[in-house]
C-alpha positions as a Markdown table, in Angstrom:
| # | Residue | x | y | z |
|---|---|---|---|---|
| 1 | Met | 0.0 | 0.0 | 0.0 |
| 2 | Leu | 1.3 | 3.4 | -0.9 |
| 3 | Lys | 1.8 | 5.8 | 2.0 |
| 4 | Arg | 2.1 | 9.5 | 1.6 |
| 5 | Ile | 3.4 | 9.5 | -1.9 |
| 6 | Lys | 3.0 | 12.8 | -3.7 |
| 7 | Ser | 3.9 | 13.4 | -7.3 |
| 8 | Phe | 3.6 | 16.8 | -9.1 |
| 9 | Phe | 4.8 | 18.6 | -12.2 |
| 10 | Lys | 6.6 | 21.9 | -11.9 |
| 11 | Asn | 8.4 | 23.6 | -14.7 |
| 12 | Asn | 8.4 | 20.4 | -16.9 |
| 13 | Lys | 10.1 | 18.5 | -14.1 |
| 14 | Thr | 8.7 | 15.5 | -12.2 |
| 15 | Ile | 9.2 | 15.6 | -8.4 |
| 16 | Ile | 8.3 | 12.5 | -6.3 |
| 17 | Ile | 8.1 | 12.8 | -2.5 |
| 18 | Val | 8.2 | 9.5 | -0.7 |
| 19 | Ser | 7.9 | 8.8 | 3.0 |
| 20 | Ala | 10.6 | 6.9 | 4.8 |
| 21 | Ala | 8.2 | 4.1 | 5.6 |
| 22 | Ser | 7.9 | 2.6 | 2.0 |
| 23 | Ser | 7.6 | -1.2 | 1.6 |
| 24 | Ile | 9.3 | -3.4 | -1.1 |
| 25 | Ser | 6.1 | -3.3 | -3.1 |
| 26 | Thr | 6.0 | 0.4 | -2.8 |
| 27 | Val | 9.5 | 0.6 | -4.3 |
| 28 | Phe | 8.5 | -1.7 | -7.1 |
| 29 | Ile | 5.5 | 0.5 | -7.9 |
| 30 | Leu | 7.7 | 3.5 | -7.8 |
| 31 | Ala | 10.1 | 2.0 | -10.3 |
| 32 | Ile | 7.2 | 1.4 | -12.7 |
| 33 | Ile | 6.0 | 5.0 | -12.2 |
| 34 | Ala | 9.5 | 6.4 | -12.7 |
| 35 | Thr | 10.0 | 4.4 | -15.9 |
| 36 | Thr | 6.7 | 5.6 | -17.3 |
| 37 | Leu | 7.6 | 9.2 | -16.4 |
| 38 | Leu | 10.9 | 8.9 | -18.1 |
| 39 | Ile | 9.2 | 7.7 | -21.3 |
| 40 | Ile | 6.7 | 10.6 | -21.1 |
| 41 | Asn | 9.4 | 13.1 | -20.5 |
| 42 | Ala | 11.8 | 11.8 | -23.1 |
| 43 | Gly | 10.7 | 14.5 | -25.5 |
| 44 | Ser | 11.3 | 17.1 | -22.9 |
| 45 | Leu | 14.9 | 15.8 | -22.3 |
| 46 | Asp | 15.5 | 15.9 | -26.1 |
| 47 | Asn | 14.3 | 19.5 | -26.1 |
| 48 | Val | 16.7 | 20.4 | -23.3 |
| 49 | Leu | 19.6 | 18.8 | -25.1 |
| 50 | Ser | 18.7 | 20.5 | -28.3 |
| 51 | Gln | 18.6 | 23.9 | -26.6 |
| 52 | Ile | 22.0 | 23.3 | -25.0 |
| 53 | Gln | 23.5 | 22.3 | -28.4 |
| 54 | Ser | 21.8 | 25.3 | -30.0 |
| 55 | Gln | 23.2 | 27.7 | -27.4 |
| 56 | Ser | 26.7 | 26.2 | -27.8 |
| 57 | Lys | 26.5 | 26.8 | -31.6 |
| 58 | Thr | 25.3 | 30.4 | -31.0 |
| 59 | Val | 28.3 | 31.1 | -28.7 |
| 60 | Ser | 30.7 | 29.6 | -31.2 |
| 61 | Ile | 29.2 | 31.6 | -34.1 |
| 62 | Asp | 29.3 | 34.8 | -32.0 |
| 63 | Ser | 32.9 | 34.2 | -31.1 |
| 64 | Lys | 33.9 | 33.6 | -34.7 |
| 65 | Ala | 32.0 | 36.7 | -35.8 |
| 66 | Glu | 33.8 | 38.9 | -33.2 |
| 67 | Glu | 37.2 | 37.4 | -34.2 |
| 68 | Ser | 36.4 | 38.1 | -37.9 |
| 69 | Asn | 35.5 | 41.7 | -37.0 |
| 70 | Val | 38.8 | 42.3 | -35.2 |
| 71 | Ile | 40.8 | 40.7 | -38.1 |
| 72 | Asn | 38.9 | 42.9 | -40.6 |
| 73 | Ala | 39.5 | 46.1 | -38.5 |
| 74 | Val | 43.2 | 45.4 | -38.2 |
| 75 | Ala | 43.5 | 44.6 | -41.9 |
| 76 | Lys | 41.9 | 47.9 | -42.7 |
| 77 | Ala | 43.9 | 50.1 | -40.2 |
| 78 | Asn | 47.3 | 48.5 | -40.2 |
| 79 | Pro | 48.6 | 50.0 | -43.5 |
| 80 | Ala | 47.8 | 53.5 | -42.2 |
| 81 | Val | 49.7 | 53.1 | -38.9 |
| 82 | Ile | 53.3 | 54.3 | -38.9 |
| 83 | Ser | 56.4 | 54.2 | -36.6 |
| 84 | Ile | 58.3 | 57.3 | -35.8 |
| 85 | Val | 62.1 | 57.1 | -35.2 |
| 86 | Ile | 63.6 | 59.9 | -33.2 |
| 87 | Ser | 67.3 | 60.7 | -34.0 |
| 88 | Lys | 69.7 | 63.4 | -33.0 |
| 89 | Asp | 73.2 | 64.6 | -33.6 |
| 90 | Val | 75.1 | 63.7 | -30.5 |
| 91 | Pro | 78.7 | 64.6 | -29.7 |
| 92 | Thr | 81.4 | 62.0 | -30.4 |
| 93 | Tyr | 84.5 | 61.8 | -28.2 |
| 94 | Glu | 88.1 | 60.5 | -28.6 |
| 95 | Gln | 90.1 | 59.3 | -25.6 |
| 96 | Tyr | 93.7 | 60.3 | -25.2 |
| 97 | Tyr | 96.2 | 60.2 | -22.3 |
| 98 | Gln | 97.9 | 63.2 | -20.7 |
| 99 | Gln | 101.1 | 62.6 | -18.7 |
| 100 | Tyr | 101.1 | 64.1 | -15.3 |
| 101 | Asn | 104.3 | 64.3 | -13.3 |
| 102 | Pro | 104.1 | 66.3 | -10.0 |
| 103 | Phe | 107.8 | 65.7 | -9.2 |
| 104 | Gly | 109.3 | 66.9 | -12.5 |
| 105 | Asn | 111.7 | 64.5 | -14.1 |
| 106 | Leu | 112.8 | 62.9 | -10.8 |
| 107 | Phe | 110.2 | 60.1 | -10.9 |
| 108 | Gly | 108.3 | 58.6 | -13.8 |
| 109 | Gly | 105.0 | 60.4 | -14.5 |
| 110 | Ile | 101.5 | 58.8 | -14.8 |
| 111 | Asn | 99.2 | 58.9 | -17.8 |
| 112 | Ile | 95.7 | 60.2 | -17.0 |
| 113 | Pro | 92.9 | 59.4 | -19.5 |
| 114 | Gln | 91.2 | 62.4 | -21.1 |
| 115 | Gln | 88.4 | 62.9 | -23.7 |
| 116 | Lys | 88.0 | 65.5 | -26.4 |
| 117 | Gln | 85.0 | 66.0 | -28.7 |
| 118 | Thr | 85.8 | 65.1 | -32.3 |
| 119 | Gly | 82.5 | 66.0 | -33.9 |
| 120 | Thr | 78.9 | 64.7 | -33.9 |
| 121 | Glu | 77.0 | 61.7 | -35.3 |
| 122 | Lys | 73.4 | 61.0 | -35.7 |
| 123 | Gln | 72.0 | 58.4 | -33.3 |
| 124 | Thr | 68.5 | 57.0 | -32.6 |
| 125 | Ile | 67.3 | 58.2 | -29.2 |
| 126 | Gly | 63.7 | 57.0 | -29.1 |
| 127 | Gly | 60.6 | 56.2 | -31.0 |
| 128 | Gly | 56.8 | 56.5 | -31.1 |
| 129 | Ser | 53.8 | 55.9 | -33.3 |
| 130 | Gly | 51.3 | 57.8 | -35.5 |
| 131 | Phe | 48.8 | 57.3 | -38.3 |
| 132 | Phe | 47.9 | 58.9 | -41.6 |
| 133 | Val | 44.7 | 61.0 | -41.6 |
| 134 | Thr | 44.9 | 62.0 | -45.3 |
| 135 | Ala | 46.2 | 60.3 | -48.5 |
| 136 | Asp | 48.7 | 63.0 | -49.1 |
| 137 | Gly | 50.8 | 62.4 | -46.0 |
| 138 | Tyr | 49.3 | 64.2 | -43.0 |
| 139 | Ile | 50.1 | 62.3 | -39.8 |
| 140 | Val | 48.8 | 62.5 | -36.2 |
| 141 | Thr | 50.9 | 61.7 | -33.2 |
| 142 | Asn | 51.5 | 63.0 | -29.6 |
| 143 | Asn | 53.3 | 66.2 | -28.9 |
| 144 | His | 55.5 | 64.5 | -26.4 |
| 145 | Val | 56.8 | 62.2 | -29.2 |
| 146 | Val | 58.1 | 65.1 | -31.2 |
| 147 | Glu | 58.6 | 67.8 | -28.5 |
| 148 | Asp | 62.4 | 68.0 | -29.0 |
| 149 | Ser | 62.9 | 70.7 | -31.6 |
| 150 | Thr | 66.6 | 69.8 | -32.1 |
| 151 | Ala | 65.8 | 66.2 | -33.1 |
| 152 | Gln | 65.0 | 64.7 | -36.5 |
| 153 | Tyr | 62.0 | 62.5 | -37.2 |
| 154 | Thr | 61.8 | 59.6 | -39.6 |
| 155 | Val | 58.5 | 57.9 | -40.5 |
| 156 | Ile | 58.5 | 54.2 | -41.3 |
| 157 | Thr | 55.4 | 52.9 | -43.0 |
| 158 | Asn | 54.0 | 49.5 | -42.5 |
| 159 | Asp | 55.7 | 48.3 | -45.7 |
| 160 | Gly | 59.1 | 49.4 | -44.4 |
| 161 | Lys | 59.6 | 52.6 | -46.4 |
| 162 | Lys | 61.3 | 55.5 | -44.7 |
| 163 | Tyr | 60.4 | 59.2 | -45.1 |
| 164 | Asp | 61.7 | 62.4 | -43.5 |
| 165 | Ala | 58.9 | 64.0 | -41.5 |
| 166 | Lys | 58.2 | 67.7 | -40.9 |
| 167 | Val | 56.5 | 68.8 | -37.7 |
| 168 | Leu | 53.7 | 71.2 | -38.8 |
| 169 | Ala | 52.1 | 72.0 | -35.5 |
| 170 | Lys | 52.2 | 71.0 | -31.9 |
| 171 | Asp | 49.9 | 71.6 | -28.9 |
| 172 | Ala | 51.6 | 70.8 | -25.6 |
| 173 | Thr | 48.4 | 71.4 | -23.6 |
| 174 | Leu | 46.4 | 68.8 | -25.5 |
| 175 | Asp | 49.5 | 66.6 | -26.3 |
| 176 | Val | 48.7 | 66.5 | -30.0 |
| 177 | Ala | 51.1 | 67.0 | -33.0 |
| 178 | Val | 50.6 | 67.0 | -36.8 |
| 179 | Leu | 53.4 | 65.9 | -39.1 |
| 180 | Lys | 53.7 | 65.8 | -42.9 |
| 181 | Ile | 55.7 | 63.6 | -45.3 |
| 182 | Ser | 56.0 | 63.9 | -49.1 |
| 183 | Gly | 54.0 | 61.5 | -51.2 |
| 184 | Thr | 50.5 | 60.5 | -52.2 |
| 185 | Gly | 48.3 | 57.5 | -52.1 |
| 186 | Phe | 48.8 | 56.6 | -48.5 |
| 187 | Lys | 46.2 | 54.5 | -46.7 |
| 188 | Phe | 44.6 | 56.7 | -44.0 |
| 189 | Leu | 42.2 | 56.3 | -41.1 |
| 190 | Thr | 38.9 | 58.1 | -40.4 |
| 191 | Phe | 37.7 | 59.4 | -37.0 |
| 192 | Ala | 34.6 | 58.0 | -35.2 |
| 193 | Asp | 32.5 | 60.1 | -32.9 |
| 194 | Ser | 34.1 | 59.7 | -29.4 |
| 195 | Asn | 31.0 | 61.2 | -27.8 |
| 196 | Lys | 29.2 | 58.0 | -28.6 |
| 197 | Leu | 31.6 | 55.7 | -26.9 |
| 198 | Gln | 30.2 | 53.2 | -24.4 |
| 199 | Leu | 31.8 | 51.3 | -21.5 |
| 200 | Gly | 32.6 | 47.7 | -22.5 |
| 201 | Gln | 32.8 | 48.2 | -26.2 |
| 202 | Ser | 35.8 | 46.7 | -28.0 |
| 203 | Ala | 39.0 | 48.7 | -28.5 |
| 204 | Ile | 42.0 | 47.9 | -30.6 |
| 205 | Ala | 45.4 | 49.6 | -30.1 |
| 206 | Ile | 48.1 | 49.5 | -32.7 |
| 207 | Gly | 51.6 | 51.0 | -32.3 |
| 208 | Asn | 55.4 | 50.7 | -32.2 |
| 209 | Ala | 55.6 | 48.9 | -28.9 |
| 210 | Leu | 58.8 | 49.6 | -26.9 |
| 211 | Ala | 60.0 | 51.4 | -30.1 |
| 212 | Glu | 61.0 | 48.0 | -31.3 |
| 213 | Phe | 58.0 | 45.9 | -32.3 |
| 214 | Gln | 56.4 | 47.8 | -35.2 |
| 215 | Asn | 52.6 | 47.7 | -35.6 |
| 216 | Thr | 51.9 | 45.6 | -32.6 |
| 217 | Ile | 48.2 | 44.8 | -32.1 |
| 218 | Ser | 46.4 | 44.6 | -28.7 |
| 219 | Leu | 42.7 | 44.1 | -28.0 |
| 220 | Gly | 40.6 | 45.2 | -25.1 |
| 221 | Ile | 37.6 | 47.2 | -24.1 |
| 222 | Ile | 36.7 | 50.8 | -23.1 |
| 223 | Ser | 37.1 | 50.6 | -19.4 |
| 224 | Gly | 36.6 | 54.2 | -18.5 |
| 225 | Leu | 35.5 | 57.6 | -19.9 |
| 226 | Ser | 36.2 | 61.2 | -19.2 |
| 227 | Arg | 39.2 | 60.5 | -17.0 |
| 228 | Ser | 41.6 | 63.3 | -15.9 |
| 229 | Ile | 45.2 | 62.3 | -15.6 |
| 230 | Thr | 48.6 | 63.8 | -14.9 |
| 231 | Ala | 51.2 | 62.5 | -17.5 |
| 232 | Gly | 55.0 | 63.0 | -17.5 |
| 233 | Thr | 56.8 | 64.3 | -20.5 |
| 234 | Asn | 59.8 | 62.7 | -22.2 |
| 235 | Thr | 62.5 | 65.4 | -22.5 |
| 236 | Thr | 61.5 | 68.1 | -20.1 |
| 237 | Gly | 60.8 | 65.9 | -17.1 |
| 238 | Gly | 57.7 | 68.0 | -16.4 |
| 239 | Thr | 54.0 | 66.9 | -16.3 |
| 240 | Glu | 50.8 | 67.8 | -18.1 |
| 241 | Gln | 47.2 | 67.6 | -17.1 |
| 242 | Leu | 45.0 | 65.8 | -19.6 |
| 243 | Glu | 41.3 | 65.9 | -19.3 |
| 244 | Asn | 38.4 | 63.9 | -20.8 |
| 245 | Val | 40.7 | 61.0 | -21.8 |
| 246 | Ile | 39.5 | 57.5 | -22.6 |
| 247 | Gln | 40.7 | 54.6 | -20.4 |
| 248 | Thr | 41.2 | 51.2 | -21.9 |
| 249 | Asp | 42.6 | 47.8 | -20.9 |
| 250 | Ala | 44.1 | 47.2 | -24.4 |
| 251 | Ala | 47.8 | 46.9 | -23.8 |
| 252 | Ile | 49.6 | 50.2 | -24.3 |
| 253 | Asn | 53.4 | 50.3 | -23.9 |
| 254 | Pro | 56.1 | 52.9 | -24.3 |
| 255 | Gly | 56.4 | 53.5 | -28.0 |
| 256 | Asn | 52.6 | 53.2 | -28.5 |
| 257 | Ser | 52.2 | 56.9 | -27.9 |
| 258 | Gly | 50.6 | 58.6 | -30.9 |
| 259 | Gly | 49.1 | 55.4 | -32.3 |
| 260 | Pro | 45.4 | 54.9 | -32.9 |
| 261 | Leu | 42.8 | 53.4 | -30.6 |
| 262 | Leu | 40.2 | 51.8 | -32.9 |
| 263 | Asp | 36.7 | 50.6 | -32.7 |
| 264 | Ile | 35.6 | 47.3 | -34.1 |
| 265 | Arg | 35.1 | 48.8 | -37.5 |
| 266 | Gly | 38.7 | 50.1 | -37.7 |
| 267 | Asn | 37.9 | 53.8 | -37.2 |
| 268 | Val | 39.8 | 56.0 | -34.8 |
| 269 | Ile | 38.1 | 56.6 | -31.4 |
| 270 | Gly | 41.3 | 57.9 | -29.7 |
| 271 | Val | 45.0 | 58.5 | -29.8 |
| 272 | Asn | 47.0 | 56.5 | -27.3 |
| 273 | Val | 48.8 | 58.8 | -25.0 |
| 274 | Ala | 49.8 | 57.3 | -21.6 |
| 275 | Val | 49.9 | 54.2 | -19.4 |
| 276 | Gln | 49.6 | 54.0 | -15.6 |
| 277 | Asn | 52.8 | 53.0 | -14.0 |
| 278 | Gly | 52.6 | 50.1 | -11.5 |
| 279 | Ala | 49.2 | 48.9 | -12.8 |
| 280 | Asn | 48.1 | 46.2 | -15.1 |
| 281 | Ser | 46.1 | 47.1 | -18.3 |
| 282 | Ile | 45.3 | 50.7 | -17.5 |
| 283 | Gly | 46.1 | 52.9 | -20.5 |
| 284 | Phe | 44.7 | 56.2 | -21.8 |
| 285 | Ala | 43.9 | 57.8 | -25.1 |
| 286 | Leu | 42.9 | 61.3 | -26.3 |
| 287 | Pro | 39.3 | 61.3 | -27.6 |
| 288 | Ser | 39.0 | 61.4 | -31.4 |
| 289 | Asn | 36.7 | 64.5 | -31.5 |
| 290 | Met | 39.3 | 66.7 | -29.8 |
| 291 | Val | 42.1 | 65.4 | -32.1 |
| 292 | Lys | 40.0 | 65.7 | -35.2 |
| 293 | Ser | 39.3 | 69.4 | -34.6 |
| 294 | Ile | 43.1 | 70.0 | -34.4 |
| 295 | Val | 43.8 | 68.1 | -37.6 |
| 296 | Asp | 41.1 | 70.0 | -39.4 |
| 297 | Ser | 42.6 | 73.3 | -38.3 |
| 298 | Val | 46.1 | 72.4 | -39.4 |
| 299 | Ile | 45.0 | 71.1 | -42.8 |
| 300 | Lys | 42.8 | 74.2 | -43.4 |
| 301 | Asn | 44.9 | 76.9 | -41.8 |
| 302 | Gly | 48.4 | 75.5 | -41.6 |
| 303 | Glu | 48.3 | 75.9 | -37.8 |
| 304 | Ile | 46.4 | 74.9 | -34.7 |
| 305 | Ile | 43.6 | 77.5 | -34.2 |
| 306 | Lys | 41.8 | 77.0 | -31.0 |
| 307 | Pro | 38.7 | 78.7 | -29.7 |
| 308 | Tyr | 39.0 | 80.5 | -26.4 |
| 309 | Leu | 36.7 | 82.0 | -23.8 |
| 310 | Gly | 39.2 | 84.0 | -21.8 |
| 311 | Val | 38.5 | 83.1 | -18.1 |
| 312 | Arg | 40.6 | 81.6 | -15.3 |
| 313 | Tyr | 38.6 | 79.3 | -13.1 |
| 314 | Val | 38.7 | 76.6 | -10.5 |
| 315 | Pro | 36.3 | 73.6 | -10.7 |
| 316 | Ile | 33.8 | 73.6 | -7.8 |
| 317 | Thr | 34.4 | 70.8 | -5.3 |
| 318 | Asp | 32.8 | 70.1 | -1.9 |
| 319 | Thr | 35.7 | 71.9 | -0.3 |
| 320 | Ile | 35.3 | 75.0 | -2.4 |
| 321 | Lys | 31.6 | 74.9 | -2.0 |
| 322 | Lys | 31.9 | 74.8 | 1.8 |
| 323 | Ala | 34.7 | 77.4 | 1.9 |
| 324 | Asn | 32.7 | 79.9 | -0.2 |
| 325 | Asn | 29.2 | 79.1 | 1.1 |
| 326 | Leu | 28.1 | 78.2 | -2.5 |
| 327 | Thr | 24.6 | 77.0 | -3.3 |
| 328 | Val | 25.8 | 74.6 | -6.1 |
| 329 | Asp | 28.2 | 71.7 | -6.2 |
| 330 | Tyr | 29.0 | 71.7 | -9.9 |
| 331 | Gly | 30.4 | 74.2 | -12.4 |
| 332 | Val | 33.5 | 76.4 | -12.3 |
| 333 | Leu | 34.2 | 79.5 | -10.3 |
| 334 | Val | 35.6 | 82.3 | -12.3 |
| 335 | Ser | 38.7 | 83.3 | -10.2 |
| 336 | Lys | 42.0 | 85.1 | -10.6 |
| 337 | Gly | 45.3 | 83.3 | -10.5 |
| 338 | Lys | 48.1 | 83.4 | -7.9 |
| 339 | Thr | 49.4 | 86.8 | -9.0 |
| 340 | Asp | 47.6 | 90.1 | -9.5 |
| 341 | Ala | 48.6 | 89.9 | -13.2 |
| 342 | Glu | 46.5 | 86.7 | -13.6 |
| 343 | Leu | 43.1 | 88.2 | -13.9 |
| 344 | Ala | 39.9 | 86.2 | -13.6 |
| 345 | Val | 38.6 | 87.5 | -16.9 |
| 346 | Val | 41.1 | 88.4 | -19.7 |
| 347 | Pro | 40.3 | 92.0 | -20.8 |
| 348 | Gly | 38.9 | 92.2 | -24.3 |
| 349 | Ser | 38.2 | 88.4 | -24.4 |
| 350 | Pro | 34.9 | 86.8 | -25.5 |
| 351 | Ala | 34.0 | 86.3 | -21.8 |
| 352 | Asp | 34.7 | 90.0 | -21.0 |
| 353 | Lys | 32.6 | 91.1 | -24.0 |
| 354 | Ala | 29.8 | 88.9 | -22.8 |
| 355 | Gly | 29.8 | 90.4 | -19.3 |
| 356 | Ile | 31.3 | 87.5 | -17.3 |
| 357 | Val | 33.0 | 88.8 | -14.1 |
| 358 | Glu | 35.1 | 87.4 | -11.3 |
| 359 | Asn | 33.2 | 85.2 | -8.9 |
| 360 | Asp | 30.6 | 84.2 | -11.5 |
| 361 | Ile | 29.9 | 80.5 | -11.6 |
| 362 | Ile | 29.6 | 79.0 | -15.1 |
| 363 | Leu | 27.2 | 76.0 | -14.7 |
| 364 | Glu | 26.6 | 74.8 | -18.2 |
| 365 | Ile | 27.8 | 75.2 | -21.8 |
| 366 | Asp | 25.2 | 74.6 | -24.4 |
| 367 | Gly | 23.1 | 72.6 | -21.9 |
| 368 | Val | 26.0 | 70.4 | -20.8 |
| 369 | Lys | 26.7 | 70.6 | -17.0 |
| 370 | Leu | 30.3 | 71.2 | -16.0 |
| 371 | Gly | 31.6 | 68.6 | -13.6 |
| 372 | Ser | 34.2 | 66.0 | -13.0 |
| 373 | Thr | 33.5 | 64.3 | -16.3 |
| 374 | Lys | 32.8 | 67.4 | -18.4 |
| 375 | Ser | 35.4 | 70.1 | -18.0 |
| 376 | Leu | 35.2 | 73.6 | -19.4 |
| 377 | Ala | 38.5 | 73.2 | -21.3 |
| 378 | Ser | 37.4 | 69.9 | -23.0 |
| 379 | Ile | 34.0 | 71.3 | -24.1 |
| 380 | Ile | 35.5 | 74.6 | -25.4 |
| 381 | Gly | 38.2 | 72.6 | -27.1 |
| 382 | Gln | 35.6 | 70.9 | -29.2 |
| 383 | Lys | 34.0 | 74.1 | -30.4 |
| 384 | Gln | 35.0 | 76.2 | -33.4 |
| 385 | Val | 36.4 | 79.7 | -33.7 |
| 386 | Asp | 33.5 | 82.2 | -34.4 |
| 387 | Gln | 31.0 | 79.7 | -33.0 |
| 388 | Thr | 28.4 | 81.2 | -30.6 |
| 389 | Ile | 27.7 | 79.2 | -27.4 |
| 390 | Thr | 25.3 | 79.6 | -24.6 |
| 391 | Leu | 26.5 | 79.7 | -21.0 |
| 392 | Lys | 24.3 | 79.2 | -17.9 |
| 393 | Val | 25.8 | 81.5 | -15.3 |
| 394 | Leu | 25.2 | 81.9 | -11.6 |
| 395 | His | 25.7 | 85.7 | -11.0 |
| 396 | Lys | 25.3 | 86.9 | -7.4 |
| 397 | Gly | 22.9 | 84.1 | -6.6 |
| 398 | Thr | 20.8 | 84.5 | -9.8 |
| 399 | Glu | 20.9 | 82.2 | -12.8 |
| 400 | Lys | 21.1 | 83.7 | -16.2 |
| 401 | Glu | 21.9 | 82.7 | -19.8 |
| 402 | Val | 24.7 | 84.4 | -21.6 |
| 403 | Thr | 25.6 | 84.0 | -25.3 |
| 404 | Val | 29.3 | 84.2 | -26.2 |
| 405 | Lys | 31.0 | 84.3 | -29.6 |
| 406 | Leu | 34.3 | 82.3 | -29.3 |
| 407 | Glu | 37.4 | 83.8 | -30.8 |
| 408 | Lys | 40.8 | 82.6 | -31.9 |
| 409 | Ala | 43.1 | 81.9 | -29.0 |
| 410 | Pro | 46.2 | 84.2 | -28.7 |
| 411 | Lys | 49.5 | 82.5 | -29.5 |
| 412 | Ser | 50.4 | 82.4 | -25.7 |
| 413 | Ile | 47.3 | 80.4 | -24.9 |
C-alpha cells in the first residue's frame, strides 16, 4: 500500500516525494512509475539537449564573428599606422692620455685618460607611433613624441619605407602634434565620434611597442570615460594635465604613444597617450573628437587654431563649496590666479565682452553641465572659432543665460 506518496509537475520536471516508511512493493511500484515518467518526459529531455546544443553553436558563431570583425578592422587600419624614429646629432669623443708628473723628471709620470670632442654623429634616441589622416601624408601623433625641436623625425610605414617628416604643428596642452611627409596614395584612417563611446565596447590599439615591435596589435575594451590624468613628458621631465581621456585595458606600452585606438570597424576613437605605471592594463587615449578638430585646423589653416573663452577658473568641489558658502556643487568658479597679473577674466576676451565677471559661476555650456566628467576646457576645445555658445551662469545668486562668440586663442594660450 502506498503511503504519503506525492507526485507533481513543476516547470516540466517530475518531483516525487516518498515517506521513509515505504515497503518493497512500494519501491516496485515507484520503479514502474519512474520508468513511465521517463518515457513521457523523453521528449522534454530531447528538447533540453537540443537547446544546449543550439546555445553552444550560437556562442561559437558569435565568437567567430567577433574574431572576424577584429581581423577585418586590423587589416583595414594596419597599413595606415606608422612608426616614428627619433634621431639626434650627439657629440662623439676621442680618448687620449695626458702625462702628469708632479715631481718633475725625478720620478716617472703617470698617464691620465682624457676625452675630447671630435664631432657629432646621428644616433637613434627614441621612437613612437602615429597614423595617416589623409592620402597626401598628414600624420597625427602626440606632442611628447616630437617635442624635441633639435631632433630629426623619420616615419617608417608598415611596408618598411622611410620618409623624412616635418613637424607642422604641436599643442603641448592637449598633447597632439601633426606631421607631414611627401607623397600621395597613403592609406589613412577616419575618425569616429568619441561622444558615442560606451563602456565595455571593444577597443584595438596599434603601435610601435617599446619602439621595437612595429605595428603591434592589442585588443581590449573601453574601461573608463572622461578621465583626468597627470602625465609625465619625455624630454623636459615635467608633467601635463590631460582631461576627458579614454581609459582602456588594451595593452599600451612605451612606443605606442601617438598610435590609434580603434573601434571594431577600424575607425579611430582615440590617440594612445599614456599608461599607468605600476598597474596592469590601465592605458589612456585622447578622444577622437578633440584630435579631429586640431587636424582639421592644421589642414585648413596651416596651424592649430583653438577657440578661447578668456577666463581663469577653478572647478567647484565640496571643499570649495563649503569654503565659499556656495549653493551649487558643480560648475566652475571664475577666479583670478596666484598673482595680480593673472586676472579672472582676460580684458577684451569673449568672456569679457559677454559680461562675465570674477566670482561668477559657469554652470553649463550649451546645456552640458560642467563637472568631473565634463570640464570647461574639454568642451570649449571641441567648439570652433567664431561659434556662438550659450552659458548658464550663476551671478550673485541669480541664474542667467549668456551668449558668447568664441574667438581665436592668442599665441600664448
